[in-house]
C-alpha positions in Angstrom: 156.5 -168.5 18.5 153.3 -168.3 20.6 150.6 -166.0 19.1 148.7 -163.8 21.6 145.6 -161.8 20.8 145.2 -158.9 23.1 141.6 -158.0 22.0 140.5 -161.7 22.3 142.0 -162.1 25.8 140.6 -158.7 26.9 137.1 -159.9 26.0 137.5 -163.2 27.6 138.8 -161.5 30.8 135.8 -159.3 30.9 133.4 -162.3 30.6 135.4 -164.3 33.2 135.1 -161.5 35.7 131.4 -161.8 35.4 131.7 -165.4 36.6 129.6 -166.7 33.8 130.3 -169.9 31.8 129.2 -169.8 28.2 128.6 -172.4 25.5 129.2 -169.6 22.9 129.1 -165.9 22.7 126.4 -163.8 20.9 127.0 -161.1 18.3 125.9 -158.5 20.9 128.7 -159.6 23.3 131.3 -159.1 20.5 130.2 -155.5 19.7 132.9 -152.9 20.5 135.8 -155.3 20.4 138.5 -155.2 17.7 138.3 -158.9 16.9 139.2 -160.6 13.6 136.5 -162.5 11.7 138.2 -165.7 12.7 138.1 -164.8 16.4 134.4 -163.8 16.1 133.6 -167.1 14.4 135.4 -169.1 17.1 133.7 -167.2 19.9 130.3 -167.6 18.3 130.9 -171.3 17.9 132.5 -171.8 21.3 135.4 -173.5 19.5 138.0 -173.7 22.3 140.7 -175.3 20.1 140.4 -172.6 17.5 140.5 -169.9 20.2 143.7 -171.4 21.5 145.2 -171.4 18.0 144.1 -167.7 17.6 146.0 -166.6 20.7 143.5 -166.9 23.6 145.0 -167.7 27.0 144.0 -171.3 28.0 143.2 -170.2 31.5 140.7 -167.7 30.2 139.2 -170.2 27.7 138.6 -172.6 30.5 137.1 -169.9 32.7 134.6 -168.9 30.1 133.9 -172.1 28.2 134.5 -174.6 31.0 131.8 -177.0 29.6 133.6 -177.1 26.2 137.2 -177.0 27.3 139.2 -179.7 25.5 142.7 -178.5 25.1 
């Protein structure tokens, strides 16, 4: 069964719409989103593999973390 995280994908969609590529996200960019501690840690680290495991859409991961995309 594939796990999907709506809050995680919602945040990644918002960043992708800004047409910005990131190495990682800041604490300020995470404020106001209902993310789990594991999701926050993966976003702050720019850990694309972990984001995929946590339910992030691979397309969105690639749009935001293109330089780090390794899935």
